[in-house]
N, C-alpha and C positions, 0 to 999 in steps of 0.2 A: 403585458408579459411579466411574469414573476422572475425571481432571481434564478440564475442558472442552477440546475440540479447538480450537486456534487455528492458522491458517495465515497465513504471510507470504510474499508474492511479493517477493523480496529481490534487491538488487544490492549486494554487499559493498563496492563502490567509492563508494556513495552515503552521505554523512553522515546524511541524514534517515532512510534505511533503517536504518543502524546505530543511531541513537537510538531508533527505534521498537522495534527488536528488544530493546534494552536495557530499555526500559520494559515490554515484555511479560514479560521475565525478572524485572524488579523486582516484578512482580505474582505471582511464584512459578510462572510458566507457562513450560514449554519448548515453543515452538511447532514445527510442522512447517514447515521452511524450504524454499521453492522458489526456487532461483536461476533466475528466469524467462529470463535470457539463455541459460542452458544447457538449460533445460526449459520452453519457453514454454507457457502454457496454451492449450488447444485453442480453436477458435472457439466451440464449444458451452459450454465453461467460461467463456469471456469473456462470452458472452450471459447466462449464469446469474448471474455476478457483477454484470453491469450491471443486470439486473433487481432483484437483491437490494439493490443499493446505491441504486437509484432514480435512476440517472444514464443518460447516453447513451454510446454507444461513443466518440463524439467527446470526451467528458469524460475518457476514459482517456489521450488522446494527449498525449505529451510533445513540446514544440517545441524546447527547448534541447538542443544537442549531439546532434541527431538529423537524419535526412534529411527531416524534416517539410516544410521550405520547398521543397527540390528536387523532392519528390514532388507538390507542389501540394496538400497536404492541408488547406490553409485554404479550399479551394473548398467552399462550403456545399451545393453540388449533389451531392456525393459521398454515395453510399448507405452504410449500415452495412456491407454486404458488401464494398464497395470499401475502406472503412476497415480492416475485418478482414483483407482481402488484404494491405494495407500492413503491418499489425502482424505478420501471419504471416511475411512476407518480411523484416521488420526489427523483431525483438522489442524493440530499444532504443526504439521508438516508444511502448511501453507505459510510462505513468508509474508511479512507485513511491514508496513501497511500498504495495501493496494488502494489507489485512489482513482476514481472514475469522474471525469468532467466532460463537458462538451468538447474540450480540446484534446482529449485523449485518456489513455489508461496507463498508469505507471506503477511499478513497485517503487515506492519512495524511500529508497536507501541509497545514499544518505537522504535525510529528511528534506534537504533543499530542493531535491528533484521536483517536489510538488509545485514549486514556484514556476516551473516550465509549463504547467498545464492548468494553472488557475485562471478562470476567465475574468477575474478582477484583480487589480493591483493591490499590493500590501498598503494598508492605511496608516501604519505607524511603524516605528522601530521594533525589531523582534530579535530576541536572543533565545537560544536553546536552553533547556533545563540546566545544562552544564556551564552556562554563562557565555558560550560562544555567540558573538554577534552575527546574525545572518542578514538582517535588513536594517538599513540606516533610517534616520528620522524622516527622510523624505520618501520612504517606501521603496527605495532602491536596493536591490540585492548587493550584498558585500561579497566580492569575489576573492 
């Protein structure tokens, strides 16, 4: 049996996403990277991810630096289909990074959330790009 499959919906311009990718690699896993702005997930994939994560479509929405406000997406009357229409037209509305592992699906904000679903332990110390230590030299999460 090969290494467990891990998928990350990734934006290389996002520091949180880069930190999550680095923590996945720090566990000795090379994930399947989907740059979701270039290759957005289909509506069906988003529905499946939503169900597996135990969240709502609305929970995936990103407000900052997106057309969220202009599109009136804060309207609680909007259906999941209407929210999916908006994400389909503007993939930047999809918050990131979303990580899929055999142990679950999570929006990894803050980036340490990924540690809860990685099927392998951290192999070494890890610090975020800003210098914040997340994992110690024994591979244990620093709380």
